[in-house]
C-alpha positions in Angstrom: 1.1 -83.6 -5.9 -1.0 -86.6 -7.1 -0.4 -88.5 -10.3 -2.5 -91.1 -12.1 -1.9 -93.1 -15.2 -3.9 -92.0 -18.2 -5.0 -94.9 -20.4 -6.9 -95.0 -23.7 -10.0 -97.1 -24.2 -8.0 -100.2 -24.9 -6.2 -99.8 -21.5 -3.0 -98.9 -22.9 -1.0 -96.2 -20.9 -1.0 -93.0 -22.9 0.4 -90.7 -20.2 0.3 -89.6 -16.7 -2.1 -87.1 -15.4 -0.9 -85.2 -12.4 -2.6 -82.7 -10.2 0.2 -80.7 -8.9 -0.3 -78.4 -6.0 -0.8 -75.6 -8.5 -4.2 -75.0 -6.8 -2.4 -74.3 -3.6 0.1 -72.2 -5.5 -2.8 -70.4 -7.1 -4.3 -69.7 -3.7 -1.0 -68.5 -2.4 -0.5 -66.3 -5.4 -4.1 -64.9 -5.0 -3.4 -64.3 -1.3 -0.1 -62.4 -2.3 -2.0 -60.5 -4.9 -4.7 -59.7 -2.4 -2.1 -58.5 0.1 -0.4 -56.4 -2.6 -3.8 -55.0 -3.6 -4.6 -54.2 0.0 -1.2 -52.6 0.5 -1.8 -50.6 -2.7 -5.3 -49.6 -1.5 -3.9 -48.6 1.9 -1.2 -46.6 0.1 -3.8 -44.9 -2.1 -5.9 -44.1 0.9 -2.9 -42.7 2.7 -2.0 -40.6 -0.4 -5.7 -39.5 -0.6 -5.6 -38.4 3.0 -2.3 -36.5 2.4 -3.8 -34.9 -0.7 -6.9 -34.0 1.3 -4.8 -32.5 4.1 -2.8 -30.7 1.5 -5.9 -29.3 -0.1 -7.2 -28.4 3.3 -4.0 -26.7 4.2 -4.0 -24.8 0.8 -7.6 -23.8 1.4 -6.8 -22.7 4.9 -3.8 -20.7 3.8 -5.8 -19.1 1.0 -8.5 -18.2 3.5 -5.9 -16.7 5.9 -4.3 -14.8 3.0 -7.7 -13.5 1.9 -8.5 -12.4 5.5 -5.1 -10.6 5.6 -5.9 -9.0 2.3 -9.3 -7.8 3.6 -7.6 -6.5 6.7 -5.0 -4.7 4.7 -7.6 -3.2 2.4 -9.6 -2.1 5.5 -6.4 -0.6 7.1 -5.6 1.2 3.9 -9.1 2.6 3.7 -8.9 3.7 7.3 -5.5 5.4 6.6 -6.9 7.1 3.5 -9.9 8.4 5.5 -7.6 9.7 8.3 -5.4 11.4 5.7 -8.4 13.0 4.0 -9.7 14.2 7.4 -6.3 15.5 8.2 -6.1 17.3 4.9 -9.5 18.9 5.5 -8.4 20.0 9.0 -5.2 21.5 7.5 -7.2 23.4 4.9 -9.6 24.7 7.6 -6.6 25.7 9.8 -4.8 27.5 6.9 -8.0 29.4 5.9 -8.6 30.5 9.5 -4.9 31.4 10.2 -4.7 33.3 6.9 -7.6 35.5 8.1 -6.1 35.8 11.6 -2.7 36.7 10.3 -3.7 38.9 7.3 -6.0 41.1 9.3 -3.4 42.5 11.8 -0.8 42.6 9.0 -3.0 44.7 6.9 -3.6 47.0 9.9 0.2 47.2 10.4 0.8 48.0 6.7 -2.0 50.6 6.7 -0.7 52.3 9.9 2.9 52.1 8.6 1.9 53.8 5.3 0.3 56.6 7.4 3.5 56.9 9.5 5.7 57.0 6.5 3.7 59.8 4.9 3.8 61.7 8.1 7.5 61.2 8.5 8.2 62.3 4.9 6.0 65.4 5.4 8.1 66.3 8.5 11.3 65.7 6.7 12.5 62.8 8.8 14.0 60.7 6.0 15.9 58.2 8.3 12.8 57.3 10.3 10.7 57.1 7.0 13.4 54.7 5.6 13.0 52.5 8.7 9.2 52.5 8.4 9.7 51.6 4.7 11.7 48.5 5.7 9.0 47.6 8.2 6.4 47.9 5.4 8.5 45.8 3.0 8.8 43.1 5.6 5.1 43.2 6.3 4.2 42.9 2.7 6.7 40.1 2.3 5.1 38.2 5.2 1.6 38.8 3.6 3.0 37.4 0.4 4.4 34.3 2.2 1.0 33.7 3.8 -0.6 34.1 0.4 1.9 31.6 -1.0 1.1 29.1 1.7 -2.6 29.4 1.0 -2.0 29.1 -2.7 0.0 25.9 -2.1 -2.8 24.4 -0.1 -5.2 25.3 -2.9 -2.8 23.7 -5.4 -2.7 20.6 -3.3 -6.4 20.4 -3.3 -6.6 20.9 -7.0 -8.5 24.2 -6.8 -5.8 26.3 -8.6 -3.8 25.9 -11.7 -0.1 26.9 -12.0 0.7 29.7 -14.3 4.3 30.1 -15.4 5.6 33.7 -15.4 8.9 35.4 -15.9 10.7 36.7 -12.8 13.4 39.3 -12.7 16.0 37.9 -10.3 17.7 41.3 -9.9 14.5 42.8 -8.6 14.1 39.9 -6.1 17.6 40.3 -4.9 17.2 44.1 -4.4 14.1 43.5 -2.4 15.8 40.8 -0.4 18.8 43.0 0.4 16.4 45.8 1.5 14.5 43.4 3.7 17.6 42.1 5.4 19.4 45.5 6.0 19.8 46.3 9.7 17.9 49.3 11.0 
């Protein structure tokens, strides 16, 4: 610090003028402020880098999720296509098997009806009854095959269901006849 007397124009001492080391203090304070500002700037740059990394990671995660979604959609589409192809193969199989099963069954039913007429004409009631059970079983099997085909048509949306009344007693009588031993 430096001090000097301050005198008026007549030379009388009016005061003391001092230059304190406030300039040095000011420089020190400016240096501290500069260090604080640099530290703050470094911190902001660090936070900016972290934010940038966070955004990068979020974008990367979003891209990965989007890729997974695209793969899942592709997998689902492939599964749907495979299921549709399987359904078409099933329908083709059922149509072919229906024909392959119905043709011999109709022949058996036709031949059985001829045998039954012949047995009734000869008076062999026991044998005619056995043939009658064979005919009932054959017709039942034909109905089952028809039901399977109808079910596949329902599944494909080509047939509408129609509700009808059923007599349970008639079904039970037919079932008992079907299950009777020879």
